[in-house]
C-alpha positions as CSV (number, residue, x, y, z in Angstrom):
1,M,62.6,-199.3,90.8
2,K,59.4,-200.5,90.0
3,K,57.5,-197.9,91.6
4,K,59.5,-195.1,90.0
5,M,59.2,-197.1,86.8
6,I,55.2,-197.0,87.3
7,L,54.9,-193.2,88.0
8,G,57.4,-192.3,85.1
9,V,54.4,-193.9,82.9
10,L,51.9,-192.3,84.7
11,A,53.4,-188.4,84.0
12,L,54.3,-190.1,80.8
13,G,50.5,-190.5,80.1
14,M,49.5,-187.4,81.5
15,I,51.8,-185.3,79.3
16,A,50.2,-187.8,76.4
17,S,46.7,-186.7,77.6
18,S,47.8,-183.3,77.9
19,C,48.9,-182.7,74.5
20,S,45.8,-185.0,73.3
21,S,43.6,-182.1,74.6
22,D,45.6,-179.3,73.9
23,D,45.7,-180.5,70.0
24,D,41.8,-181.3,70.1
25,N,41.3,-178.2,71.3
26,S,43.3,-176.3,68.5
27,S,41.8,-177.9,66.0
28,P,39.2,-175.7,64.2
29,T,35.1,-176.5,64.6
30,N,32.2,-176.1,61.8
31,S,29.2,-174.3,62.1
32,N,26.2,-174.8,60.0
33,L,25.5,-172.2,57.1
34,T,21.6,-173.2,55.8
35,L,20.5,-171.1,52.4
36,N,17.0,-171.5,52.0
37,L,16.3,-169.7,48.3
38,D,13.3,-169.4,46.0
39,G,13.6,-169.1,42.5
40,L,16.4,-170.5,41.5
41,E,16.5,-173.8,38.5
42,A,18.4,-176.0,37.6
43,L,21.6,-175.3,35.4
44,G,22.4,-178.4,33.8
45,N,25.8,-180.3,33.3
46,D,28.5,-177.9,33.4
47,F,27.8,-175.1,35.8
48,V,27.0,-175.5,39.6
49,Y,25.8,-172.8,42.0
50,E,28.6,-171.8,44.6
51,G,28.2,-170.0,47.8
52,W,30.5,-168.0,49.1
53,I,31.3,-165.3,53.1
54,I,32.7,-162.4,52.6
55,V,35.6,-162.3,55.6
56,D,37.7,-159.3,56.1
57,G,36.6,-158.3,52.2
58,S,37.7,-162.3,50.9
59,P,35.6,-164.8,49.7
60,V,35.5,-168.2,51.2
61,S,33.7,-171.3,49.8
62,T,30.8,-172.4,51.3
63,G,31.1,-175.5,49.0
64,T,29.1,-176.1,45.6
65,F,25.5,-177.5,44.9
66,S,23.1,-178.2,42.2
67,S,19.9,-179.2,43.5
68,V,17.4,-176.3,44.1
69,D,15.6,-178.0,47.0
70,F,15.9,-176.2,49.8
71,P,16.7,-176.0,52.5
72,Q,20.7,-177.6,52.6
73,T,22.8,-176.7,55.2
74,F,26.2,-176.8,54.5
75,S,29.4,-177.6,57.4
76,V,31.5,-173.8,57.5
77,N,34.6,-173.2,59.6
78,S,33.0,-171.4,62.9
79,T,35.5,-168.4,63.4
80,Q,35.3,-167.9,59.1
81,L,31.6,-167.6,59.7
82,E,31.1,-165.6,62.9
83,A,33.7,-162.6,61.6
84,A,31.5,-162.7,57.7
85,N,29.8,-160.1,56.9
86,T,28.3,-160.8,53.5
87,F,26.3,-164.4,51.5
88,V,26.8,-163.8,47.8
89,L,25.9,-166.8,45.4
90,S,27.6,-167.1,42.2
91,I,27.2,-169.8,38.8
92,E,30.5,-171.1,38.4
93,P,31.5,-174.3,36.1
94,A,31.2,-178.0,36.8
95,V,35.1,-177.8,36.2
96,D,36.7,-175.2,37.9
97,T,40.4,-174.4,38.3
98,D,40.1,-171.3,39.6
99,P,39.5,-170.5,42.9
100,A,38.0,-167.1,42.7
101,P,34.3,-166.4,42.4
102,A,33.1,-166.3,38.8
103,A,31.8,-162.5,37.6
104,T,28.0,-164.4,37.7
105,K,26.7,-164.1,40.9
106,I,23.0,-164.5,41.5
107,L,22.6,-163.5,45.2
108,A,23.8,-161.6,47.6
109,G,23.0,-160.0,51.0
110,D,24.6,-158.4,54.5
111,F,24.0,-160.8,57.5
112,S,21.8,-159.4,60.6
113,G,23.0,-161.2,63.7
114,T,22.6,-164.9,62.0
115,T,20.4,-163.9,59.2
116,A,21.3,-162.7,55.8
117,S,18.4,-161.7,53.7
118,V,19.8,-162.3,50.0
119,N,18.0,-161.5,46.7
120,S,18.8,-160.6,43.0
121,N,18.2,-157.3,42.8
122,S,20.8,-156.7,45.2
123,I,23.9,-157.7,43.3
124,V,22.1,-158.7,39.0
125,A,20.8,-155.2,39.2
126,D,17.5,-153.6,40.5
127,F,14.6,-153.9,37.5
128,G,11.9,-152.4,40.0
129,A,11.7,-149.6,37.3
130,S,11.9,-151.7,33.8
131,T,9.3,-151.0,31.6
132,G,9.1,-152.4,28.0
133,T,7.3,-151.1,24.5
134,Y,7.5,-153.3,21.2
135,I,5.8,-152.8,17.9
136,L,4.8,-156.0,15.9
137,A,7.1,-155.7,12.4
138,T,8.5,-158.0,9.8
139,P,10.8,-155.3,8.9
140,T,13.7,-157.6,6.7
141,D,11.3,-158.5,4.1
142,T,9.3,-156.5,1.5
143,D,6.0,-158.9,1.8
144,D,3.1,-156.3,4.0
145,T,1.3,-159.3,4.5
146,N,3.1,-160.7,7.4
147,E,3.8,-158.1,9.5
148,E,2.2,-160.0,12.6
149,S,5.1,-162.4,12.6
150,G,8.0,-160.3,13.7
151,V,8.5,-158.2,17.0
152,W,11.0,-155.1,17.7
153,F,12.1,-153.4,21.2
154,L,11.3,-150.0,19.6
155,D,8.2,-147.0,20.9
156,N,7.2,-145.4,17.1
157,S,4.2,-144.1,19.2
158,T,5.6,-140.1,18.9
159,G,6.1,-140.7,14.7
160,S,10.0,-141.8,14.7
161,A,11.1,-144.8,16.3
162,V,13.5,-144.2,20.1
163,A,14.7,-147.5,22.0
164,G,11.7,-149.2,23.7
165,L,13.4,-150.8,26.6
166,N,14.3,-148.8,30.0
167,L,16.6,-151.1,31.6
168,P,19.3,-151.2,34.0
169,T,22.8,-151.9,33.5
170,L,23.8,-155.4,34.2
171,A,26.6,-156.3,36.5
172,D,29.5,-158.6,35.4
173,G,28.6,-161.9,33.9
174,W,25.1,-161.2,32.6
175,I,22.9,-160.4,29.4
176,Y,19.4,-159.9,28.4
177,E,17.7,-161.9,25.8
178,G,14.4,-161.1,24.2
179,W,12.0,-164.0,23.4
180,A,8.7,-165.0,21.9
181,V,6.9,-168.0,23.2
182,L,4.5,-169.5,21.1
183,D,2.5,-172.0,22.6
184,G,4.6,-172.6,25.5
185,T,8.0,-173.2,23.3
186,P,10.1,-169.8,23.5
187,I,12.1,-168.3,20.7
188,S,14.9,-166.3,20.8
189,T,15.6,-162.7,19.7
190,G,18.5,-162.3,20.5
191,T,21.0,-161.3,23.6
192,F,22.0,-157.6,23.9
193,L,23.8,-155.6,27.0
194,D,22.3,-151.7,25.7
195,P,18.5,-151.7,24.4
196,T,19.6,-148.7,22.6
197,T,21.2,-150.3,19.5
198,A,21.0,-153.5,17.5
199,D,21.1,-157.6,19.5
200,D,24.1,-159.9,18.8
201,N,22.4,-161.7,16.1
202,A,20.9,-159.1,14.0
203,A,23.2,-159.4,11.6
204,T,23.4,-163.3,11.5
205,S,19.6,-164.5,12.5
206,I,18.4,-167.1,9.9
207,F,15.2,-166.4,11.0
208,K,15.0,-162.5,9.6
209,G,14.1,-161.8,5.6
210,V,17.7,-160.1,4.7
211,A,19.6,-160.2,8.2
212,G,21.5,-157.1,9.3
213,N,18.3,-155.1,7.6
214,G,16.2,-154.3,10.6
215,P,15.8,-151.7,12.7
216,N,18.3,-150.5,14.6
217,Y,16.9,-151.9,18.2
218,P,16.7,-155.5,19.9
219,G,14.4,-157.9,17.9
220,E,13.5,-160.3,15.4
221,D,11.3,-161.5,12.3
222,Y,10.1,-164.9,12.4
223,L,10.0,-165.1,8.8
224,Q,11.8,-169.0,7.5
225,N,13.7,-172.0,9.3
226,A,10.9,-172.3,11.4
227,P,12.2,-174.7,14.5
228,E,10.6,-178.1,13.7
229,G,7.1,-178.7,14.7
230,M,6.0,-174.4,13.7
231,T,5.6,-172.7,11.1
232,F,6.9,-169.3,10.0
233,P,5.6,-166.6,9.2
234,T,3.4,-167.0,12.4
235,D,1.2,-164.7,14.2
236,L,2.8,-163.3,17.7
237,K,-1.0,-162.1,18.6
238,G,-1.4,-164.3,21.8
239,A,2.1,-165.3,22.0
240,T,4.3,-163.6,25.4
241,I,6.5,-161.3,24.6
242,V,9.5,-161.7,27.6
243,I,12.7,-160.0,28.4
244,S,15.1,-162.6,30.4
245,V,18.1,-162.2,32.0
246,E,20.9,-164.3,31.1
247,P,23.9,-166.1,32.7
248,S,26.8,-164.9,30.8
249,P,28.4,-167.9,29.3
250,D,25.1,-169.7,29.0
251,N,25.0,-173.0,28.3
252,D,20.8,-173.6,28.5
253,P,19.1,-172.5,25.1
254,A,15.9,-172.2,27.4
255,P,14.8,-168.6,29.6
256,F,17.1,-167.9,32.6
257,T,14.6,-167.7,36.0
258,L,15.0,-163.8,35.9
259,K,12.8,-162.2,34.0
260,P,12.2,-158.6,34.1
261,L,9.7,-157.9,31.1
262,A,6.9,-159.8,30.5
263,H,3.5,-159.7,28.2
264,V,1.2,-161.4,26.3
265,V,0.0,-159.6,22.9
266,P,-3.4,-158.4,23.1
267,D,-5.8,-160.3,20.3
268,D,-6.3,-157.3,19.1
269,A,-2.6,-156.0,18.6
270,M,-1.8,-153.4,15.8
271,T,1.1,-153.7,13.6
272,H,3.0,-151.1,13.6
273,T,1.6,-149.7,16.7
274,A,3.4,-149.3,19.4
275,I,2.4,-151.4,22.6
276,T,3.7,-151.3,25.8
277,M,4.5,-154.6,28.3
278,G,4.0,-152.8,31.5
279,S,6.8,-152.9,34.3
280,G,8.5,-155.3,36.0
281,P,9.8,-157.2,37.8
282,I,7.7,-160.4,37.5
283,S,10.5,-162.3,39.1
284,V,13.7,-162.4,40.8
285,V,15.4,-164.9,43.1
286,S,15.5,-164.5,47.1
287,G,15.4,-166.3,50.5
288,T,17.4,-166.2,53.7
289,V,20.7,-167.6,54.8
290,I,21.1,-168.9,58.3
291,R,24.3,-169.4,60.4
292,N,24.6,-171.2,63.4
């Protein structure tokens, strides 16, 4: 009897061991996904970056992060990671109840073997052919002695004003913003999607002489209500004029890292005269994503 009991216990032990082994083998395994990105900037407290792999056409989150120090490694389901054909990086609310990716996607790239080369041009827009022209003028007041205190993105070189910016259409979740950087401090000229029309602050800006009185193009007159430490009217000669691409919505009052155009106003710049910004891009976000 004792011999039979011992054999029975051993058999149960073998069955249990076999079941345990089967369970272990059926448990999902993870692999590493390493991001090595260049050009990202911190988003502040309200937003985070989130990585996604595209598996059979569907997005699978690889995790969120706030630090922009790289490389960073994430543990991802091995089966899904092996089946992924694309990596995407989005900007998400820090408190996010939506499991799907936000519209604001900043990086993307397809895997070739274990590596995906990612960049912002492939998903935000391709800024390689971007060009810009602007004039110095203050059309929103009647004072002609302060014309160097306004910047308008238009081209009047043929005698009549036309749009001064040649920019690509942005992907959803992004918007353009103009800036004048005075002594290291960026002051917005307003946000816009279409460079052939007035920007979003045309009728409401506190800086203009008379809001709504400017050309039907993006731009700004810096005539009143100067930020602390500044004096308006000012002289934009020597300032840097910038076009940036901003997340929308955007909780940061400073320019975002994507800047297709930038130009230092010449010291001898003439007012009411077209000034060429040159071509971009001067900054993009790029890097590599490795699965192993």
